[in-house]
N, C-alpha and C positions, 0 to 999 in steps of 0.2 A: 506495502499499500503507499504509496507519496506520500513524501514528508515535506512539509516547510519549517525550516528553522532560521532564524531573522536574529543580527545579530550587529554590535554592535561593526565599525570599518576604520577599525583599528589599522598599524603602520602593518604592518605579521600579515593580512591582507588586501596590500596594497595591489599584489599581481589581478585579484579578484576586482577587484575593487575599477584596474584598469577595461579588462576585459567586461567588461559593461559601460560602462562610461568614452574607451578609447579601443575598443576592438584592431582598427586601421594603424592606432600608431599615426594618425596627425598630431605634426606638428599645433594649431591653434585649435584640436580641439577643445571644448566647452571646458571637458574637467566640471562642472555645479560652482561651478566661480563666480559665476555677469556678478550677482547680489553681494556675495563676498569681498569684490573688488577695486581696488582703492582710484581714484581718478580718472587717472595717468600707471598704465598695465599695460608694462608688456608682457599678452597672451601667449608669447611661447615659454611663459614660467610658470602659466594655473599648473598644467601636473605636478610638482614642483613640486606649486608650495600648497599642492593637499596635501601633496605623500606629509608632508610638515602637522600639519593639520589633523595630521590621523598618529597622532603621534601626541595630542594631544588629551587633555578634558572638560567636556565634553569631545564624545567620537563630530566627525562634522556628517556625518550620517549610518545609514542601519545599509545591509549589504541582507540576500535573501538567497537561500539553499534550499536548491531541489534534491532531496532526494526520497531511497526506501530505511524503512527501521533494516533493513541489509546489509546495504550500498547511501557509501557516502554519500552528499549531497553536488548536487554543479551550482559551481554563481546561478546565479538567474535573472535578479535585479539589484536598483540600488534605491533608497531616502535622501535625494540628499535637504537639511533643516543645519537652523542652526537664531542662533537669537541673537535680535534683530541688534545688535550695541554691534554683532561684529556682520551684519548685509550691510557691508557702507551705505552701497549705488545704491539697492533698497531706501536709504535712512536720503535719498538724496531724491526719490521717483518725482514724478510731478503729469505718474498718472494712475498710482498707487498709492492707496494711506500708506499715512508711514508712519503713524500711534503717536505717541507722546512722549519725549522720551525718555521722561520715571519710569516709565513701565519697558525700557528695548532691554535694561539685561534679564528681561521674567515673562516678555512673551518673546516667547518661536516662533521665528519660519520656516513652516518647508517649501521648500522651495520645486521639484520636481521629484516624477518617481519614473525609472526606464527600466523596462520588464526587455527582457532580450528577444532576443527571434528565436520560437519552440517553445520559447518557458508564456508563452502570455494566454489570454484564456484560461489558466490553469490559481489562480486567486493566488496568486503573488502582490501584485499592487495591495492589494487591501490586506494582507499580511504582513504587508514595509510600510503600512502608514497601521496598523493596528499599534505590531512592536514601539516602531519608534512613538508614537502616545505613550506609549507605557515606560521609553526611558527617558521624554521629556521629561512627561511630570516626576521620577525619581532623579532629575537633576537638578531642579527646584521650576520648573514654570508653570509658569502658575494664568495658561492662555500661548493655542496656537495659529497663527494665522495663516491662509490657504489662497492662491487666487485661483482658480481651478476657469474650469471652459467645459460649457452646460449642449450638448451634440443637438445637432438642429433633430428633428424628427422621423422618426422610422431613421435616423441616421448614426455610419459613429467618427470620433472625433480622427481628421485629418490622422494619419503618421507628422508631418511639422506641427501639430500640434498636442500632441499629447504628452508627450514628459509634459506636461502642465497638467495629468488624472483632467480625471473629469468632478463637475459638480459633486453628482447621485457616486458617486465613487468613497468622495468628503464626505456625503453625509455619512452613509454608511461608517465610517470613521467616526461618530459621535459629533462631525458638524455642520453646527449651522449660518443659514446663509445672510447676509447682512443687507449683499445689494447690490450693484453694476458699481466694475469700473471704467474706470477710462484708459485702462489697457486689454488689447484683443491677441488672442495667437492663432496663427490661420485662418483670419478674420473674423475671429466670435469671440464672444465677451465674458474677461478670464469677470466673473465672482471674487468676493470679495465672504471668507468663511470665515470659523472662529470656532475655536471648544475651548470653555472658563475645565483648569480642572479645578479641582477643588487642594487649598492648602494640604503638606502632609500630613 
């Protein structure tokens, strides 16, 4: 029987992170670093900077592995997140809500969800979100923000927009819809969703 394991993305798992985020070895790959980037960045250093983040606490994301009880899992997906205080590009956004600076350390932002080809439609993304919620709560988060899209009626989200996730996926993870934003992905409106976390 298939089993999904979700774990923090730590340095010892960086090769697996690369398999999900940059399988072709592109020099200018995103590496889930866009919102974490300073105003002036050298995009070719994103991979190295993400590796540095994996050595810190909390981790910059979660990895999902799909296997069985008898066989070790193969890396299947990635969820990227950070405290708002570490999402420097997002703090300057003109189209997404930036929140109050006084809450940036306890509000986390879920940036992207990526599932490898061949592993999709098996519950990987949902498992990543659920694991990410638990991890953020354990590290002091009091609120979680996300900015996914809603697919057109009867259609699926285009591949070019899939990394932001869907409204329904986040709602199943306990997020509430707060309203539309001024941002789009593949011409679809990105919605502001939030999940409040009760203090431990």
